[in-house]
C-alpha positions, 0 to 999 in steps of 0.5 A: 499660251496653252494651259498645261495642267501638268506643268501648273501642278508641278509649280503648285507642288513646289510651292506647297511647303511653308519654307519654300513659300517663305523663300519665294516671298523673300526672293521677290523682295530681294534676290539673295544667297543660300546663307542669307536664306538659311539665316532668315529661315533658321534651317540648315544649309543642306535643307535650304539647298534642297528647297532651292533645288525643288524651286529651280527644277520647277522653273520658279527660280534661277540662280546667278553666280556672283563670285563664290555665291549664287544669287537667286531670283524668281523668274516665273510670272505666275508665281509672282501673281500667286504670291500677290494673291497670298499676300492679300489674304 
């Protein structure tokens, strides 16, 4: 595996927002949809969608259609490890 500082930098930038960190932490516990994330974070749906788009574009999460909803989950193993380290603090 070749270390890509540019790619790693993009992942870290995507995580560098409290709402996105909370979103990733929640998705690690249980994949869920925008409506659920919106309720937990207390943010407007459009804001949650923007945060999800940043995480998706960075390759951190992936969405899967389930009926009329999209269920998101964390797919980046590095992010899982980063979140484990953050939890230890």
